[in-house]
DOBA-160226 format. One record per residue (C-alpha): x, y, z; residue number from 1. Coordinates in nm, 3 decimals, always signed. Layout:
{rec {X,Y,Z},NUM};
...
end
This chain:
{rec {+1.663,+6.688,+12.111},1};
{rec {+1.558,+6.864,+11.792},2};
{rec {+1.563,+6.666,+11.473},3};
{rec {+1.632,+6.821,+11.131},4};
{rec {+1.681,+6.690,+10.781},5};
{rec {+1.802,+7.009,+10.615},6};
{rec {+2.096,+7.066,+10.851},7};
{rec {+2.279,+6.764,+10.992},8};
{rec {+2.482,+6.928,+11.269},9};
{rec {+2.633,+6.599,+11.386},10};
{rec {+2.760,+6.521,+11.038},11};
{rec {+2.918,+6.862,+11.000},12};
{rec {+3.092,+6.834,+11.335},13};
{rec {+3.225,+6.492,+11.249},14};
{rec {+3.348,+6.612,+10.910},15};
{rec {+3.540,+6.893,+11.080},16};
{rec {+3.707,+6.648,+11.313},17};
{rec {+3.799,+6.426,+11.018},18};
{rec {+3.961,+6.719,+10.836},19};
{rec {+4.167,+6.801,+11.146},20};
{rec {+4.280,+6.439,+11.176},21};
{rec {+4.360,+6.422,+10.804},22};
{rec {+4.572,+6.741,+10.822},23};
{rec {+4.758,+6.619,+11.128},24};
{rec {+4.812,+6.281,+10.971},25};
{rec {+4.951,+6.443,+10.654},26};
{rec {+5.188,+6.660,+10.860},27};
{rec {+5.309,+6.362,+11.064},28};
{rec {+5.357,+6.148,+10.756},29};
{rec {+5.558,+6.434,+10.597},30};
{rec {+5.776,+6.468,+10.909},31};
{rec {+5.835,+6.094,+10.933},32};
{rec {+5.903,+6.070,+10.561},33};
{rec {+6.148,+6.364,+10.546},34};
{rec {+6.304,+6.313,+10.888},35};
{rec {+6.265,+6.684,+10.963},36};
{rec {+6.028,+6.848,+11.205},37};
{rec {+6.041,+7.176,+11.014},38};
{rec {+5.970,+7.136,+10.642},39};
{rec {+5.843,+7.490,+10.583},40};
{rec {+5.849,+7.816,+10.771},41};
{rec {+5.485,+7.769,+10.880},42};
{rec {+5.589,+7.457,+11.074},43};
{rec {+5.799,+7.670,+11.316},44};
{rec {+5.893,+8.020,+11.203},45};
{rec {+6.146,+8.089,+11.481},46};
{rec {+6.291,+7.740,+11.461},47};
{rec {+6.329,+7.770,+11.083},48};
{rec {+6.527,+8.099,+11.127},49};
{rec {+6.753,+7.942,+11.389},50};
{rec {+6.826,+7.633,+11.183},51};
{rec {+6.902,+7.844,+10.875},52};
{rec {+7.168,+8.033,+11.072},53};
{rec {+7.303,+7.710,+11.216},54};
{rec {+7.327,+7.559,+10.867},55};
{rec {+7.524,+7.863,+10.750},56};
{rec {+7.760,+7.830,+11.046},57};
{rec {+7.804,+7.459,+10.987},58};
{rec {+7.885,+7.501,+10.619},59};
{rec {+8.128,+7.783,+10.702},60};
{rec {+8.293,+7.572,+10.970},61};
{rec {+8.331,+7.280,+10.729},62};
{rec {+8.504,+7.506,+10.477},63};
{rec {+8.724,+7.657,+10.750},64};
{rec {+8.834,+7.305,+10.845},65};
{rec {+8.938,+7.243,+10.485},66};
{rec {+9.122,+7.578,+10.480},67};
{rec {+9.310,+7.487,+10.798},68};
{rec {+9.406,+7.154,+10.645},69};
{rec {+9.543,+7.332,+10.336},70};
{rec {+9.735,+7.580,+10.553},71};
{rec {+9.887,+7.296,+10.754},72};
{rec {+10.006,+7.138,+10.430},73};
{rec {+10.163,+7.470,+10.325},74};
{rec {+10.345,+7.494,+10.659},75};
{rec {+10.476,+7.141,+10.614},76};
{rec {+10.612,+7.237,+10.271},77};
{rec {+10.778,+7.547,+10.422},78};
{rec {+10.932,+7.350,+10.709},79};
{rec {+11.071,+7.092,+10.470},80};
{rec {+11.232,+7.365,+10.261},81};
{rec {+11.381,+7.534,+10.568},82};
{rec {+11.516,+7.199,+10.687},83};
{rec {+11.706,+7.179,+10.357},84};
{rec {+11.837,+7.535,+10.405},85};
{rec {+11.943,+7.449,+10.761},86};
{rec {+12.133,+7.141,+10.642},87};
{rec {+12.307,+7.354,+10.379},88};
{rec {+12.405,+7.611,+10.640},89};
{rec {+12.549,+7.334,+10.856},90};
{rec {+12.769,+7.232,+10.564},91};
{rec {+12.874,+7.594,+10.511},92};
{rec {+12.964,+7.621,+10.878},93};
{rec {+13.169,+7.304,+10.856},94};
{rec {+13.356,+7.458,+10.563},95};
{rec {+13.412,+7.785,+10.751},96};
{rec {+13.570,+7.592,+11.036},97};
{rec {+13.790,+7.409,+10.785},98};
{rec {+13.889,+7.740,+10.622},99};
{rec {+14.038,+7.849,+10.954},100};
{rec {+14.293,+7.567,+10.931},101};
{rec {+14.633,+7.733,+10.902},102};
{rec {+14.769,+7.444,+10.696},103};
{rec {+14.528,+7.518,+10.410},104};
{rec {+14.670,+7.701,+10.109},105};
{rec {+14.499,+7.980,+9.919},106};
{rec {+14.411,+7.720,+9.656},107};
{rec {+14.240,+7.506,+9.920},108};
{rec {+14.035,+7.802,+10.037},109};
{rec {+13.956,+7.883,+9.676},110};
{rec {+13.810,+7.535,+9.638},111};
{rec {+13.604,+7.590,+9.951},112};
{rec {+13.481,+7.920,+9.809},113};
{rec {+13.364,+7.749,+9.490},114};
{rec {+13.158,+7.501,+9.689},115};
{rec {+13.033,+7.788,+9.900},116};
{rec {+12.897,+7.966,+9.593},117};
{rec {+12.722,+7.650,+9.476},118};
{rec {+12.561,+7.600,+9.817},119};
{rec {+12.449,+7.963,+9.830},120};
{rec {+12.286,+7.920,+9.491},121};
{rec {+12.105,+7.615,+9.628},122};
{rec {+11.974,+7.816,+9.924},123};
{rec {+11.847,+8.089,+9.691},124};
{rec {+11.687,+7.830,+9.464},125};
{rec {+11.505,+7.672,+9.758},126};
{rec {+11.374,+8.011,+9.867},127};
{rec {+11.265,+8.099,+9.514},128};
{rec {+11.118,+7.771,+9.390},129};
{rec {+10.938,+7.642,+9.699},130};
{rec {+10.569,+7.685,+9.620},131};
{rec {+10.223,+7.567,+9.724},132};
{rec {+9.928,+7.570,+9.488},133};
{rec {+10.135,+7.763,+9.236},134};
{rec {+10.229,+8.043,+9.477},135};
{rec {+10.579,+8.102,+9.616},136};
{rec {+10.580,+8.014,+9.986},137};
{rec {+10.858,+8.247,+10.102},138};
{rec {+10.899,+8.619,+10.059},139};
{rec {+11.120,+8.706,+9.763},140};
{rec {+11.269,+9.019,+9.922},141};
{rec {+11.649,+9.038,+9.950},142};
{rec {+11.676,+9.270,+10.251},143};
{rec {+11.953,+9.125,+10.469},144};
{rec {+11.894,+9.015,+10.828},145};
{rec {+12.238,+9.162,+10.899},146};
{rec {+12.113,+9.514,+10.838},147};
{rec {+12.315,+9.781,+10.658},148};
{rec {+12.610,+9.615,+10.482},149};
{rec {+12.865,+9.879,+10.581},150};
{rec {+12.771,+9.879,+10.948},151};
{rec {+12.756,+9.499,+10.948},152};
{rec {+13.105,+9.480,+10.795},153};
{rec {+13.240,+9.696,+11.078},154};
{rec {+13.059,+9.497,+11.348},155};
{rec {+13.178,+9.169,+11.198},156};
{rec {+13.533,+9.304,+11.202},157};
{rec {+13.503,+9.413,+11.564},158};
{rec {+13.352,+9.083,+11.672},159};
{rec {+13.580,+8.856,+11.475},160};
{rec {+13.920,+8.997,+11.559},161};
{rec {+13.980,+9.371,+11.567},162};
{rec {+13.898,+9.414,+11.935},163};
{rec {+14.035,+9.089,+12.070},164};
{rec {+14.358,+9.116,+11.869},165};
{rec {+14.409,+9.472,+11.994},166};
{rec {+14.349,+9.360,+12.351},167};
{rec {+14.602,+9.078,+12.312},168};
{rec {+14.867,+9.312,+12.171},169};
{rec {+14.817,+9.565,+12.450},170};
{rec {+14.850,+9.292,+12.711},171};
{rec {+15.160,+9.147,+12.543},172};
{rec {+15.354,+9.468,+12.471},173};
{rec {+15.226,+9.701,+12.746},174};
{rec {+15.142,+9.449,+13.019},175};
{rec {+14.802,+9.605,+13.096},176};
{rec {+14.442,+9.502,+13.037},177};
{rec {+14.092,+9.618,+13.124},178};
{rec {+13.909,+9.536,+13.444},179};
{rec {+13.581,+9.408,+13.301},180};
{rec {+13.416,+9.748,+13.256},181};
{rec {+13.140,+9.792,+12.999},182};
{rec {+13.253,+9.919,+12.660},183};
{rec {+12.970,+10.032,+12.434},184};
{rec {+13.029,+10.039,+12.059},185};
{rec {+12.876,+10.348,+11.900},186};
{rec {+12.837,+10.374,+11.522},187};
{rec {+12.618,+10.685,+11.517},188};
{rec {+12.865,+10.968,+11.577},189};
{rec {+13.023,+11.141,+11.279},190};
{rec {+13.210,+11.459,+11.189},191};
{rec {+13.241,+11.376,+10.821},192};
{rec {+13.506,+11.181,+10.635},193};
{rec {+13.879,+11.214,+10.716},194};
{rec {+13.840,+11.402,+11.042},195};
{rec {+13.816,+11.210,+11.373},196};
{rec {+13.803,+10.851,+11.250},197};
{rec {+13.732,+10.694,+11.588},198};
{rec {+13.754,+10.785,+11.953},199};
{rec {+13.706,+10.658,+12.307},200};
{rec {+13.491,+10.870,+12.532},201};
{rec {+13.385,+10.844,+12.895},202};
{rec {+13.344,+11.032,+13.219},203};
{rec {+13.648,+11.075,+13.440},204};
{rec {+13.602,+10.968,+13.801},205};
{rec {+13.861,+10.860,+14.056},206};
{rec {+14.136,+10.867,+13.796},207};
{rec {+13.953,+10.627,+13.562},208};
{rec {+13.730,+10.661,+13.261},209};
{rec {+13.379,+10.536,+13.326},210};
{rec {+13.087,+10.483,+13.089},211};
{rec {+13.329,+10.398,+12.809},212};
{rec {+13.216,+10.431,+12.447},213};
{rec {+13.411,+10.325,+12.141},214};
{rec {+13.290,+10.576,+11.881},215};
{rec {+13.343,+10.478,+11.518},216};
{rec {+13.272,+10.726,+11.240},217};
{rec {+13.095,+10.534,+10.963},218};
{rec {+13.200,+10.805,+10.718},219};
{rec {+13.549,+10.652,+10.742},220};
{rec {+13.466,+10.283,+10.795},221};
{rec {+13.297,+10.003,+10.605},222};
{rec {+13.392,+10.104,+10.250},223};
{rec {+13.708,+9.897,+10.208},224};
{rec {+13.740,+9.608,+9.967},225};
{rec {+13.921,+9.400,+10.229},226};
{rec {+13.823,+9.337,+10.593},227};
{rec {+14.114,+9.534,+10.739},228};
{rec {+14.047,+9.840,+10.521},229};
{rec {+14.340,+9.765,+10.295},230};
{rec {+14.216,+9.960,+9.997},231};
{rec {+14.062,+10.237,+10.204},232};
{rec {+14.263,+10.546,+10.310},233};
{rec {+14.339,+10.385,+10.646},234};
{rec {+14.338,+10.035,+10.790},235};
{rec {+14.027,+9.991,+11.003},236};
{rec {+14.176,+9.731,+11.236},237};
{rec {+14.477,+9.958,+11.309},238};
{rec {+14.250,+10.249,+11.398},239};
{rec {+14.059,+10.026,+11.640},240};
{rec {+14.385,+9.904,+11.797},241};
{rec {+14.488,+10.267,+11.854},242};
{rec {+14.159,+10.344,+12.031},243};
{rec {+14.174,+10.027,+12.239},244};
{rec {+14.501,+10.152,+12.390},245};
{rec {+14.305,+10.456,+12.513},246};
{rec {+14.029,+10.235,+12.651},247};
{rec {+14.270,+10.012,+12.844},248};
{rec {+14.476,+10.307,+12.972},249};
{rec {+14.154,+10.479,+13.078},250};
{rec {+14.076,+10.185,+13.309},251};
{rec {+14.428,+10.106,+13.434},252};
{rec {+14.591,+10.443,+13.509},253};
{rec {+14.524,+10.811,+13.569},254};
{rec {+14.526,+10.902,+13.200},255};
{rec {+14.424,+11.261,+13.276},256};
{rec {+14.761,+11.317,+13.446},257};
{rec {+14.959,+11.204,+13.140},258};
{rec {+15.087,+11.436,+12.863},259};
{rec {+14.912,+11.414,+12.527},260};
{rec {+15.224,+11.307,+12.340},261};
{rec {+15.248,+11.000,+12.562},262};
{rec {+14.877,+10.911,+12.545},263};
{rec {+14.859,+10.938,+12.166},264};
{rec {+15.215,+10.826,+12.096},265};
{rec {+15.179,+10.495,+12.277},266};
{rec {+14.845,+10.440,+12.099},267};
{rec {+15.025,+10.488,+11.767},268};
{rec {+15.316,+10.267,+11.875},269};
{rec {+15.092,+9.961,+11.923},270};
{rec {+15.036,+9.937,+11.546},271};
{rec {+15.313,+10.159,+11.409},272};
{rec {+15.297,+10.489,+11.224},273};
{rec {+15.608,+10.497,+11.003},274};
{rec {+15.405,+10.595,+10.696},275};
{rec {+15.251,+10.883,+10.891},276};
{rec {+15.587,+11.005,+11.016},277};
{rec {+15.739,+10.976,+10.668},278};
{rec {+15.480,+11.220,+10.535},279};
{rec {+15.529,+11.474,+10.815},280};
{rec {+15.800,+11.673,+10.638},281};
{rec {+16.096,+11.798,+10.845},282};
{rec {+16.197,+11.553,+11.116},283};
{rec {+16.366,+11.835,+11.302},284};
{rec {+16.037,+12.020,+11.311},285};
{rec {+15.852,+11.712,+11.434},286};
{rec {+16.099,+11.665,+11.719},287};
{rec {+16.106,+12.032,+11.808},288};
{rec {+15.728,+12.049,+11.838},289};
{rec {+15.714,+11.770,+12.095},290};
{rec {+16.027,+11.881,+12.282},291};
{rec {+15.884,+12.232,+12.306},292};
{rec {+15.562,+12.112,+12.471},293};
{rec {+15.351,+12.105,+12.154},294};
{rec {+15.179,+11.806,+11.999},295};
{rec {+15.145,+11.613,+11.676},296};
{rec {+15.057,+11.249,+11.625},297};
{rec {+15.378,+11.195,+11.429},298};
{rec {+15.587,+11.354,+11.702},299};
{rec {+15.411,+11.160,+11.978},300};
{rec {+15.477,+10.837,+11.792},301};
{rec {+15.846,+10.921,+11.738},302};
{rec {+15.889,+11.017,+12.105},303};
{rec {+15.725,+10.689,+12.214},304};
{rec {+15.956,+10.491,+11.989},305};
{rec {+16.253,+10.679,+12.135},306};
{rec {+16.131,+10.617,+12.492},307};
{rec {+16.084,+10.249,+12.417},308};
{rec {+16.436,+10.226,+12.278},309};
{rec {+16.587,+10.416,+12.573},310};
{rec {+16.408,+10.201,+12.832},311};
{rec {+16.538,+9.886,+12.668},312};
{rec {+16.884,+10.037,+12.665},313};
{rec {+16.853,+10.092,+13.041},314};
{rec {+16.767,+9.724,+13.088},315};
{rec {+16.395,+9.771,+13.146},316};
{rec {+16.219,+9.452,+13.039},317};
{rec {+15.980,+9.524,+12.757},318};
{rec {+16.103,+9.882,+12.722},319};
{rec {+15.802,+10.113,+12.744},320};
{rec {+15.608,+9.822,+12.893},321};
{rec {+15.783,+9.898,+13.223},322};
{rec {+15.643,+10.253,+13.221},323};
{rec {+15.292,+10.126,+13.149},324};
{rec {+15.303,+9.867,+13.425},325};
{rec {+15.430,+10.121,+13.678},326};
{rec {+15.142,+10.356,+13.593},327};
{rec {+14.902,+10.063,+13.628},328};
{rec {+15.041,+9.959,+13.966},329};
{rec {+15.057,+10.320,+14.093},330};
{rec {+14.737,+10.472,+13.961},331};
{rec {+14.787,+10.805,+14.132},332};
{rec {+15.127,+10.851,+13.966},333};
{rec {+15.200,+11.079,+13.671},334};
{rec {+15.459,+11.034,+13.398},335};
{rec {+15.722,+11.222,+13.600},336};
{rec {+15.704,+10.964,+13.879},337};
{rec {+15.695,+10.671,+13.636},338};
{rec {+15.999,+10.789,+13.438},339};
{rec {+16.200,+10.860,+13.753},340};
{rec {+16.117,+10.522,+13.910},341};
{rec {+16.156,+10.300,+13.604},342};
{rec {+16.469,+10.471,+13.471},343};
{rec {+16.618,+10.475,+13.821},344};
{rec {+16.672,+10.848,+13.808},345};
{rec {+16.809,+10.874,+13.454},346};
{rec {+16.494,+11.070,+13.365},347};
{rec {+16.371,+11.253,+13.670},348};
{rec {+16.071,+11.396,+13.489},349};
{rec {+15.885,+11.425,+13.162},350};
{rec {+16.071,+11.749,+13.098},351};
{rec {+16.404,+11.570,+13.133},352};
{rec {+16.301,+11.307,+12.882},353};
{rec {+16.173,+11.567,+12.634},354};
{rec {+16.501,+11.753,+12.662},355};
{rec {+16.684,+11.434,+12.567},356};
{rec {+16.442,+11.368,+12.283},357};
{rec {+16.485,+11.726,+12.159},358};
{rec {+16.860,+11.678,+12.147},359};
{rec {+16.872,+11.327,+12.000},360};
{rec {+16.532,+11.259,+11.847},361};
{rec {+16.609,+11.369,+11.492},362};
{rec {+16.921,+11.150,+11.478},363};
{rec {+16.722,+10.858,+11.619},364};
{rec {+16.458,+10.895,+11.349},365};
{rec {+16.714,+10.924,+11.071},366};
{rec {+16.938,+10.639,+11.184},367};
{rec {+16.724,+10.389,+11.371},368};
{rec {+16.373,+10.431,+11.229},369};
{rec {+16.339,+10.284,+10.881},370};
{rec {+16.045,+10.472,+10.733},371};
{rec {+16.062,+10.311,+10.388},372};
{rec {+16.049,+9.936,+10.450},373};
{rec {+15.733,+9.725,+10.489},374};
{rec {+15.748,+9.720,+10.868},375};
{rec {+15.518,+9.979,+11.027},376};
{rec {+15.749,+10.046,+11.322},377};
{rec {+15.500,+9.892,+11.565},378};
{rec {+15.625,+9.771,+11.901},379};
{rec {+15.721,+9.404,+11.878},380};
{rec {+15.805,+9.431,+11.506},381};
{rec {+16.125,+9.433,+11.304},382};
{rec {+16.225,+9.797,+11.339},383};
{rec {+16.127,+9.847,+11.703},384};
{rec {+16.239,+9.514,+11.850},385};
{rec {+16.417,+9.310,+11.584},386};
{rec {+16.130,+9.065,+11.554},387};
{rec {+15.956,+8.952,+11.233},388};
{rec {+15.817,+9.221,+11.006},389};
{rec {+15.477,+9.359,+11.103},390};
{rec {+15.350,+9.524,+10.787},391};
{rec {+15.039,+9.738,+10.758},392};
{rec {+14.810,+9.444,+10.690},393};
{rec {+14.959,+9.195,+10.936},394};
{rec {+15.028,+9.430,+11.226},395};
{rec {+14.687,+9.348,+11.375},396};
{rec {+14.627,+8.970,+11.364},397};
{rec {+14.315,+8.848,+11.188},398};
{rec {+14.178,+8.703,+11.511},399};
{rec {+14.257,+8.722,+11.880},400};
{rec {+14.262,+8.467,+12.160},401};
{rec {+13.910,+8.546,+12.280},402};
{rec {+13.581,+8.575,+12.100},403};
{rec {+13.487,+8.942,+12.109},404};
{rec {+13.130,+8.852,+12.019},405};
{rec {+13.100,+8.704,+12.369},406};
{rec {+13.298,+8.981,+12.540},407};
{rec {+13.666,+9.058,+12.571},408};
{rec {+13.884,+8.939,+12.857},409};
{rec {+13.907,+9.292,+12.996},410};
{rec {+13.583,+9.451,+12.876},411};
{rec {+13.216,+9.369,+12.854},412};
{rec {+13.150,+9.483,+12.498},413};
{rec {+12.799,+9.601,+12.413},414};
{rec {+12.727,+9.608,+12.040},415};
{rec {+12.443,+9.800,+11.876},416};
{rec {+12.154,+9.592,+11.752},417};
{rec {+12.198,+9.606,+11.377},418};
{rec {+11.969,+9.317,+11.284},419};
{rec {+11.772,+9.395,+10.970},420};
{rec {+11.407,+9.310,+10.913},421};
{rec {+11.383,+9.036,+10.655},422};
{rec {+11.105,+9.054,+10.399},423};
{rec {+10.791,+8.872,+10.511},424};
{rec {+10.509,+8.716,+10.309},425};
{rec {+10.189,+8.713,+10.510},426};
{rec {+9.914,+8.459,+10.448},427};
{rec {+9.578,+8.486,+10.623},428};
{rec {+9.385,+8.169,+10.694},429};
{rec {+9.009,+8.177,+10.759},430};
{rec {+8.997,+7.979,+11.080},431};
{rec {+8.622,+8.010,+11.142},432};
{rec {+8.294,+8.114,+10.983},433};
{rec {+8.304,+8.475,+11.109},434};
{rec {+8.478,+8.776,+10.953},435};
{rec {+8.739,+8.816,+11.226},436};
{rec {+8.827,+8.447,+11.256},437};
{rec {+9.169,+8.481,+11.092},438};
{rec {+9.512,+8.332,+11.160},439};
{rec {+9.813,+8.520,+11.022},440};
{rec {+10.098,+8.306,+10.887},441};
{rec {+10.437,+8.461,+10.808},442};
{rec {+10.703,+8.329,+10.572},443};
{rec {+11.034,+8.518,+10.570},444};
{rec {+11.280,+8.536,+10.285},445};
{rec {+11.511,+8.237,+10.250},446};
{rec {+11.752,+8.348,+9.977},447};
{rec {+12.126,+8.391,+10.035},448};
{rec {+12.121,+8.771,+10.039},449};
{rec {+11.830,+8.786,+10.281},450};
{rec {+12.018,+8.553,+10.516},451};
{rec {+12.316,+8.788,+10.510},452};
{rec {+12.528,+8.544,+10.308},453};
{rec {+12.559,+8.742,+9.986},454};
{rec {+12.926,+8.826,+10.049},455};
{rec {+13.025,+8.511,+10.236},456};
{rec {+13.404,+8.480,+10.211},457};
{rec {+13.571,+8.161,+10.331},458};
{rec {+13.910,+8.335,+10.340},459};
{rec {+13.775,+8.520,+10.647},460};
{rec {+13.692,+8.216,+10.855},461};
{rec {+13.599,+8.398,+11.175},462};
{rec {+13.367,+8.643,+10.999},463};
{rec {+13.215,+8.360,+10.796},464};
{rec {+13.137,+8.172,+11.117},465};
{rec {+12.966,+8.478,+11.266},466};
{rec {+12.761,+8.527,+10.950},467};
{rec {+12.660,+8.162,+10.917},468};
{rec {+12.571,+8.134,+11.285},469};
{rec {+12.349,+8.439,+11.249},470};
{rec {+12.177,+8.282,+10.947},471};
{rec {+12.136,+7.950,+11.128},472};
{rec {+11.979,+8.122,+11.425},473};
{rec {+11.738,+8.306,+11.196},474};
{rec {+11.635,+7.991,+11.009},475};
{rec {+11.585,+7.808,+11.338},476};
{rec {+11.363,+8.092,+11.461},477};
{rec {+11.155,+8.068,+11.144},478};
{rec {+11.120,+7.692,+11.184},479};
{rec {+11.008,+7.744,+11.543},480};
{rec {+10.751,+7.996,+11.420},481};
{rec {+10.634,+7.752,+11.154},482};
{rec {+10.600,+7.471,+11.408},483};
{rec {+10.412,+7.695,+11.648},484};
{rec {+10.178,+7.806,+11.369},485};
{rec {+10.117,+7.444,+11.270},486};
{rec {+10.028,+7.356,+11.630},487};
{rec {+9.799,+7.656,+11.646},488};
{rec {+9.620,+7.541,+11.329},489};
{rec {+9.575,+7.194,+11.478},490};
{rec {+9.423,+7.346,+11.792},491};
{rec {+9.197,+7.567,+11.581},492};
{rec {+9.084,+7.265,+11.378},493};
{rec {+9.012,+7.068,+11.695},494};
{rec {+8.807,+7.359,+11.831},495};
{rec {+8.613,+7.384,+11.505},496};
{rec {+8.537,+7.012,+11.508},497};
{rec {+8.403,+7.039,+11.862},498};
{rec {+8.198,+7.346,+11.769},499};
{rec {+8.064,+7.172,+11.460},500};
{rec {+7.959,+6.870,+11.662},501};
{rec {+7.774,+7.088,+11.913},502};
{rec {+7.602,+7.290,+11.640},503};
{rec {+7.496,+6.967,+11.465},504};
{rec {+7.341,+6.848,+11.790},505};
{rec {+7.168,+7.184,+11.845},506};
{rec {+7.028,+7.188,+11.491},507};
{rec {+6.907,+6.829,+11.528},508};
{rec {+6.716,+6.913,+11.843},509};
{rec {+6.539,+7.198,+11.666},510};
{rec {+6.490,+7.061,+11.316},511};
{rec {+6.494,+6.680,+11.317},512};
{rec {+6.188,+6.462,+11.368},513};
{rec {+6.134,+6.291,+11.703},514};
{rec {+6.033,+5.953,+11.565},515};
{rec {+5.923,+5.809,+11.898},516};
{rec {+5.685,+6.096,+11.965},517};
{rec {+5.560,+6.146,+11.610},518};
{rec {+5.501,+5.772,+11.550},519};
{rec {+5.283,+5.756,+11.861},520};
{rec {+5.097,+6.066,+11.748},521};
{rec {+5.046,+5.917,+11.400},522};
{rec {+4.898,+5.600,+11.549},523};
{rec {+4.664,+5.806,+11.766},524};
{rec {+4.566,+6.024,+11.469},525};
{rec {+4.494,+5.721,+11.251},526};
{rec {+4.272,+5.568,+11.520},527};
{rec {+4.088,+5.897,+11.563},528};
{rec {+4.049,+5.925,+11.186},529};
{rec {+3.897,+5.576,+11.169},530};
{rec {+3.666,+5.652,+11.459},531};
{rec {+3.556,+5.978,+11.297},532};
{rec {+3.485,+5.793,+10.974},533};
{rec {+3.262,+5.545,+11.160},534};
{rec {+3.085,+5.823,+11.344},535};
{rec {+3.033,+6.014,+11.019},536};
{rec {+2.844,+5.714,+10.883},537};
{rec {+2.627,+5.714,+11.198},538};
{rec {+2.568,+6.089,+11.173},539};
{rec {+2.473,+6.069,+10.808},540};
{rec {+2.215,+5.793,+10.889},541};
{rec {+2.046,+5.992,+11.165},542};
{rec {+1.793,+6.179,+10.936},543};
{rec {+1.639,+5.846,+10.835},544};
{rec {+1.493,+5.816,+11.186},545};
{rec {+1.272,+6.114,+11.104},546};
{rec {+1.083,+5.902,+10.846},547};
{rec {+0.948,+5.682,+11.123},548};
{rec {+0.778,+5.986,+11.265},549};
{rec {+0.598,+6.044,+10.932},550};
{rec {+0.453,+5.694,+10.904},551};
end
């Protein structure tokens, strides 16, 4: 072994080992002191990049959890407000039921209307003032869930009494009713104002009308100040009653084999047309037109009144009702056969009846039809049958015996879907730490107009019930949506908590110090450092042995 004084190779080697042990010891002490395995990028470049991303995700997740908690609180505020609106609607419904009590006076209903207005103001106030963090919770739009007000007024009238009352009158005075066929209400056909106000259409097959449609011209409907069209040119409920006669006849007899005067005249007779006849001019001309085979609505009505009177005079129960029932029971028969059978040969044909009407119709109109009193001349009224007066407003009862909203006794009524889209306030909640992690919350309008209650009238009990029930259903749907959204937020929060826990564990495995391993390594490094220090002393003393060689 070579010996050298100038260069102590053993000492240099030992010093290098000591520096390595010192650096490792410093790193281990830093890890154990900070608790982190990665204190700088040089410790683990890839690991440092991963943990930085994990830290960003964890902080985003923590904030998303707080956002979900805030959104849940907002939903709770909204649900509480809608619960108050629902309770108010229940009270309004209770009042609407009370308003239908026939023993209540107009003053009693006026008192109910005053409370109604106060409750509607409360509903609007709830929808306006309910807020969270200074922001209104609900949409402030006033678009009605009932849709267009005019179309809704017509549909409410049809559902609350026009159809069912007409069906009841036809059954009572004509002894006929539908057979359960579908009747589709159509509000989208028009020929302009004051032309064809309404009509019944269908396809003729086997002597019956199929695919029935009740066509209502909105140019002539929905503008009246009162539900029956009292301040409009014509009464809406009377027009519907006229058309319902066509619908029932179309399903109960061979209407195509009947003369027009009879088809239209009997439709006019159900609700009376004295005011129409009074404005027709010469009664002689009216009678002559029908007797000569022509047609006018006034003449058809007068002829039907005359036929009704003649049948009663012949002892036919219900007068013209006997003709209607014969045509119903003998659906292949025409009016000739019906007149001959029911009159027992007095009128052998339609021509024979028209000849009689031509000879005596004018006198009948002038002496037996009072065209100036309040009675409309409708069958079953004062002028036609000596019963109580049926004036223009009362001729069609406000409500029938069945709920037309659920279908008539003789028809399956199909109404158009006129539900409006209520205003919606949308709130997005960041439900995660990524851009697309969003949950959309919707809060509809809750004011009185938006709920279709702006014109709620307790004097129209049946319509009020329809309107309130529609509002209740809407509020219930919104509460269901709110509850579902709240549950969804809870699930999202639970998922975020699980994700956060897993990310915390993943970050710990990459970044945190393994104390068991690093403590053992520190002990080893300290021992090696001490050993290197001892060996350095031995290496530094080695050159002294060279002096013995020089002695």
